MIDREN-301030 format. One record per residue (C-alpha): residue in three letters; x, y, z. Coordinates in steps of 0.001 Angstrom, whole numbers. Each point is the difference from the previous one (the first is absolute). Layout:
N
res_east_north_up
ALA_X_Y_Z
...
! end
This chain:
357
res_east_north_up
MET_-233939_-93000_-17015
THR_148_-3363_-1730
VAL_-1294_16_-3568
LYS_-2205_-3055_-480
PRO_-63_-1299_-3596
TYR_-3214_-589_-1878
LEU_-1264_-3567_-311
PHE_2016_-1582_-2777
ASN_-2119_-898_-3046
LEU_2126_-2692_-1597
LYS_1760_783_-3249
THR_-1663_3403_-507
HIS_2180_1362_2820
GLU_-2760_2580_390
TRP_724_792_3629
GLY_3575_864_-879
GLU_-1082_2368_-2761
LYS_-2625_1722_2152
MET_2398_441_2875
CYS_2578_1325_-2406
LYS_-2381_2715_-1169
LYS_-1283_867_3476
ALA_3447_360_1568
GLY_1523_1849_-2937
ILE_2600_-2710_-448
TYR_155_625_-3710
LEU_2326_2831_987
GLY_2350_-2668_1293
LEU_-440_-2031_-3183
LEU_982_3002_-2083
PHE_3081_364_2205
VAL_1047_-3583_-714
LEU_-885_219_-3682
GLY_2120_3114_-159
PHE_2859_-1972_1549
PHE_-140_-2622_-2724
GLY_-439_2670_-2653
CYS_3223_1645_1118
GLN_2118_-3127_-92
GLY_1824_1333_-3034
LYS_1191_2973_2072
THR_999_-1901_3120
GLU_2233_-2932_724
THR_-1885_-3282_-373
PRO_903_-2660_2584
ILE_1918_-2916_-1505
LEU_-1781_-3259_819
ARG_1646_-3364_-523
GLY_-892_-3559_882
GLU_-3085_-2162_346
TYR_-3295_1681_824
LEU_1395_3518_-461
GLY_2844_-814_2366
GLN_-2309_-64_3025
GLU_822_-1944_3156
PRO_-2200_-3154_21
PRO_-2874_79_2496
GLY_-500_-2254_2996
MET_-3154_-1597_1337
LYS_-1834_3299_354
GLY_-1179_2219_-2837
GLU_2423_2794_-848
LEU_-284_3075_-2189
PHE_1586_-713_-3389
ALA_2401_2529_-1520
PRO_-1200_3061_1967
GLY_392_3188_-1990
LEU_637_-2013_-3168
MET_-3089_-2157_-594
SER_-1872_744_3214
THR_-484_3771_-53
GLY_-2749_2438_938
MET_-2028_-1151_-2994
PRO_-2456_-2934_165
GLU_2022_-2999_-1226
LEU_-1169_-3565_-442
ASN_579_-3191_-2020
ALA_3782_-492_156
VAL_688_-2878_-2431
PHE_3552_-1073_-881
PHE_760_-1763_-3283
PRO_1738_-3397_-37
GLY_3724_568_385
GLY_-631_3089_2127
LYS_1180_2535_-2585
GLU_-3326_1837_-364
VAL_-2847_1012_2283
ILE_-3403_1429_-833
TYR_-2379_1633_2452
SER_-2960_2402_93
VAL_-383_3568_1229
GLY_-3366_1591_754
VAL_-630_3260_-1860
GLY_-3690_635_763
GLU_-3271_-1658_869
MET_-93_-3398_-1755
LYS_3063_1036_-2003
TRP_3464_-1597_84
ALA_3160_-28_-2078
MET_2455_-2881_-263
VAL_3658_806_573
MET_3117_-2041_-809
ILE_3556_-30_1336
LYS_2727_-2036_-1720
GLU_3527_-1086_760
VAL_2289_1125_-2819
ASP_3720_-867_109
GLY_-373_-862_3677
ILE_-1664_3290_979
TRP_-3716_528_625
THR_-1573_2800_-2041
LYS_-2380_2603_1356
PRO_-3764_-735_-302
ASN_-1653_469_-3398
ILE_-3582_-443_-1174
ALA_-439_-3417_-1639
PRO_-321_333_-3795
PHE_-3466_-1624_131
SER_-1255_2312_2752
GLY_-581_3700_488
GLU_-2714_1046_-2452
TYR_-2546_-2304_1647
GLY_-203_-1368_3510
GLY_2167_-3043_718
VAL_345_-2015_3200
ASP_524_-3504_1426
PRO_2792_-1356_-2231
PHE_836_-3707_48
VAL_3138_-1183_-1806
SER_-34_-3425_-1646
PHE_2435_-2598_1302
ASP_2216_399_-3075
GLY_-72_3796_273
ASN_-1290_483_-3548
ARG_-3587_1023_763
VAL_-1489_2578_2362
TYR_-3653_-249_983
PHE_-1612_3088_1480
CYS_-3317_1784_559
SER_-1041_3042_-1984
ASP_-2966_2189_-872
ARG_1378_532_-3515
PRO_-2482_-192_-2910
ILE_-401_-3188_-2017
VAL_547_2046_-3178
GLN_3285_1917_128
GLY_-388_3759_233
GLY_-3354_29_1750
GLU_-1034_1264_3414
SER_771_-1791_3236
ARG_-2620_-2588_912
GLU_-2138_-130_3123
ASP_1451_-3295_1184
TYR_3414_-1617_298
ASP_812_-3132_-2039
ILE_2960_-2375_-63
TRP_2443_701_-2845
TYR_3461_-1265_-932
VAL_3066_976_-2010
ASP_2734_-2249_-1384
ARG_3695_729_-162
VAL_1123_620_-3589
GLU_3261_1072_-1647
THR_-983_3667_140
GLY_-1155_-139_3623
TRP_-3626_-942_652
SER_-2972_-824_-2210
GLU_-3239_1939_-85
PRO_-2290_-914_2937
LYS_-2532_-2758_-644
ASN_-3275_-434_1862
MET_-487_-3538_1386
GLY_-3714_20_-784
ALA_-2664_-2250_1508
PRO_-258_-1928_2258
VAL_2929_1755_1689
ASN_-1553_3436_-480
THR_-3575_1201_429
ASP_-1744_3371_-56
THR_984_514_3652
HIS_3409_428_1619
GLU_2601_-2762_-167
PHE_3185_472_2008
TYR_3180_-1700_1102
PRO_781_-2927_-2327
SER_2105_-2781_1495
PHE_1163_-3255_-1606
THR_1340_-3412_951
ARG_2916_-1489_-1925
GLU_-2476_-2234_-1839
GLY_-1940_3061_-1166
THR_-3031_-102_2300
MET_-1160_3567_513
TYR_-1463_1700_3056
VAL_-1639_3411_-217
GLN_-2122_2341_2082
SER_-3335_860_-1630
ARG_-3216_1817_850
ARG_-2076_-1902_-2548
GLU_-3520_-1171_736
GLY_-571_-3454_1398
GLY_2686_142_2655
ILE_-274_-485_3745
GLY_742_3570_1089
GLN_774_3505_-1179
SER_3320_-1073_-1501
ASP_1208_-3581_-364
ILE_2991_-2051_-1075
TYR_-437_-2108_-3156
ARG_2049_-2907_-1310
LEU_470_-753_-3716
GLU_1702_-3095_-1410
LEU_1769_-115_-3350
GLU_-1639_-2324_-2524
ASP_1751_-357_-3359
GLY_1706_3341_518
ARG_-3198_1879_913
TYR_-1861_945_3154
VAL_-3570_-1200_-410
THR_-1648_47_3446
ALA_291_2286_3034
GLU_-649_-1826_3285
CYS_-921_2087_3051
LEU_1997_-1436_2893
PRO_-2221_-1292_2812
GLU_74_982_3618
PRO_2139_386_2039
VAL_2073_1832_-2637
ASN_-2907_2115_-1217
SER_-2662_1403_2281
SER_-3111_2189_-40
SER_2257_3043_524
PHE_2875_641_-2421
GLU_3282_-1614_-908
GLY_2739_1949_-1674
ASP_3385_-714_-1513
ALA_823_-3706_66
PHE_3448_-1439_-631
ILE_54_-3680_-885
ALA_3078_-2083_783
PRO_1877_-1162_-3110
ASP_-873_-3610_924
GLU_-3556_1008_1088
SER_628_-1280_3532
TYR_-1166_3203_1685
ILE_-1704_3291_-712
ILE_638_3347_1701
LEU_-2767_2551_-257
SER_-808_3450_1265
THR_-3329_36_1768
PHE_-1948_1348_2936
ARG_-1426_-2429_2519
LEU_-2068_1905_2552
GLU_551_-2394_2863
LYS_3789_312_-320
ASN_455_3510_-1380
ILE_-1908_2159_2463
GLY_1307_3542_-353
ARG_2292_-1006_-2875
SER_73_87_-3773
ALA_675_-2991_-2260
ASP_2637_-2517_1097
LEU_1872_-2711_-1856
TYR_-1373_-3496_628
ILE_1263_-3367_-1205
SER_-1876_-3207_-809
PHE_1614_-3361_-778
ARG_-1291_-2287_-2742
GLY_-569_-3653_789
ASP_722_-2943_-2280
ASP_-3727_-124_-792
GLY_-24_3640_-1154
SER_-1738_1313_3124
TRP_1179_3117_1809
SER_747_388_3689
GLU_-1523_2700_2163
LEU_1649_3360_-539
ILE_2918_679_2323
ASN_913_3592_814
MET_3691_412_-793
GLY_481_1923_3221
GLU_1662_3160_1184
ARG_3337_-966_-1537
VAL_-1664_712_-3357
ASN_-3091_2096_655
GLY_-230_3545_1296
THR_-3035_2136_771
GLY_-289_1808_-3318
GLY_-868_-2775_-2449
GLU_2124_-2515_-1942
ASN_-309_-1389_-3530
CYS_1923_-564_-3271
GLN_2013_-2947_1330
ILE_2309_-2118_-2150
LEU_3062_-2220_322
SER_3368_1097_-1315
PRO_1170_-2116_-2979
CYS_2613_-1663_2213
GLY_-2762_-988_2426
LYS_1845_1422_3003
TYR_-2075_3123_627
LEU_-3634_1029_146
PHE_-644_3511_-1295
TYR_-3188_1881_818
THR_-1504_3458_447
SER_-822_1492_3386
ARG_-1710_3312_775
ARG_1345_442_3485
TYR_1332_3114_1690
ARG_3427_446_1513
ASP_202_265_3765
GLN_-1495_3415_666
LYS_2230_504_3028
SER_2971_38_-2365
ILE_-1385_2877_-2094
PRO_1220_3453_1114
LEU_-2609_2729_-501
MET_1979_3066_930
THR_-126_1650_-3424
TYR_-2168_-3_-3093
ASN_2807_-1798_-1826
ASP_-276_-2834_2553
ILE_-3645_-460_-997
LEU_788_171_-3709
THR_2756_-2576_417
ALA_-2331_-2326_1929
TRP_-2566_18_-2783
SER_2446_-156_-2896
GLY_1932_-3022_1292
PRO_-1004_-3672_251
GLN_-2335_-1410_2659
ASN_-2470_2869_-350
GLY_-3012_-2292_-378
LEU_-160_90_-3801
GLY_1785_-3291_-612
ASP_3562_-1294_-138
ILE_1787_-3162_-1102
TYR_912_-2456_2761
TRP_1777_-3359_-47
ILE_499_-2863_2419
ASP_1835_-3323_57
ALA_-2281_-2488_-1794
ARG_742_-2631_2636
ILE_-2937_1491_1866
ILE_-2229_-1903_-2431
GLU_1531_-3342_941
ASN_-216_922_3680
LEU_-3727_615_-383
ARG_-372_-3260_-1935
GLN_1634_-1973_2824
LYS_-2253_1675_2567
HIS_-2989_-907_-2124
ILE_1127_-3647_-283
LYS_516_-286_3759
LYS_-3428_1502_631
GLN_-1591_-2636_-2241
GLN_1708_-2904_1790
! end
């Protein structure tokens, strides 16, 4: 029997959480958490080289670091720092609850995962690392006043690198944040910000907004017009460093029948207009929902999250341990980190140009 995932509600990941509870997958999560908790008693794999020593992907999305970063837990948001010596990502720990995790390269060897020093007590998700590596933007439900209760909505916050590690988180305030959810900050090299928001006055249930820097401050949030936004919902949006394209996670009924959200790309014209959304295709998208896409700092790879299942024919079900292993490993529908050669973006751009001629 094929398990069909719930319809993916962008950024809440609600279908993944519900399915997790219904299928009892938290048992598998505890198995994996126990694995990491026992690292001090077992031999930790020694990882060397760029991108955790993983073999670079080709022109089709591949699971990234299976068993290391892509496990049985719901992982998303893999963001490498400039220079490639650090990576930060998010792990789901409950409904609308995430923790940010970091792995570093120390003396040529990658450490085991650890909770980021500015995460843990309150929910944290969707990190974006500045181009100089000295600031991390992220989303959190933490209180405005330190020590209070978690808030009902997620805002955009940031921390700066300091001599002792990282500064205390700072809320970006209005007009970036509102009294509704804001998720997935993304920036151009010039500082223009893109963010997903559910604020009033948009086109649909959730829209992508653009904010320009003026004298060091963001003063106006512009709701992107169609075809980027629609009457439905648009989720995580990654903006190219030069603002020449945008990749977003969305659901277009006419192209996603029987599917969850896919990654789409739109190219920006010289006049600031956006092309029709182009589905990035089966080389990127699966059937379980994709989001949290971002370029590697070297620009060679596109990282993203996919909630697909492994080929069920490859899963032996002869013993109970077979079932437990299937749920506790990656590709169990909860979300894993994938990567693909970023040349796919240029390939899609050339196809778009030819279509316009």
